[in-house]
C-alpha positions in Angstrom: 141.2 149.8 12.7 139.7 150.2 9.3 137.9 153.4 10.3 141.2 154.8 11.6 143.3 154.1 8.5 142.9 154.9 4.8 144.4 151.6 3.7 146.2 148.6 5.2 148.3 145.7 4.1 148.8 142.4 6.0 151.8 140.1 5.1 152.2 136.8 6.9 155.4 134.7 6.8 156.2 131.2 7.9 159.1 130.5 10.2 161.5 130.2 7.2 160.5 133.6 6.0 158.4 132.4 3.0 155.4 134.7 2.4 152.2 132.7 2.9 149.6 135.5 2.8 149.5 139.1 1.4 146.4 141.3 1.3 146.1 144.9 0.5 143.0 146.7 2.1 143.1 144.1 4.8 140.1 143.9 7.1 140.4 141.8 10.3 137.7 139.3 9.1 139.7 138.6 5.9 142.1 136.1 7.3 141.3 133.1 9.4 144.5 131.2 9.0 143.3 129.5 5.9 144.8 126.1 5.2 148.1 126.7 6.9 149.6 124.0 9.0 149.9 124.3 12.8 152.8 126.4 13.8 154.0 129.9 14.5 153.7 132.6 11.8 155.0 136.2 11.7 153.1 139.2 10.4 153.7 142.7 9.3 150.6 145.0 9.3 151.2 148.3 7.5 148.6 151.0 8.1 148.5 154.2 6.2 146.6 157.0 7.8 145.7 160.5 6.8 148.3 162.1 9.0 150.7 159.3 9.8 151.6 155.7 9.0 152.1 152.8 11.4 153.7 149.4 11.2 152.8 146.6 13.5 154.8 143.3 13.7 154.3 140.2 15.7 153.5 136.5 15.7 150.5 134.3 15.7 150.3 130.6 16.5 147.8 128.4 14.6 146.4 125.3 16.2 143.7 123.3 14.5 
């Protein structure tokens, strides 16, 4: 998606709403779950394009 958007930002929250990750100019290889504990996390991916912006929201489950 980096070729389709001018810039991006990924924000990841734990189940209590605490921000655990925030990265501007995010590329898909930039985040691998890091040292987060097993569990479900929620994300917001903001993408700014030349002609329009999009926001994607969802969840990811981390299991080590």
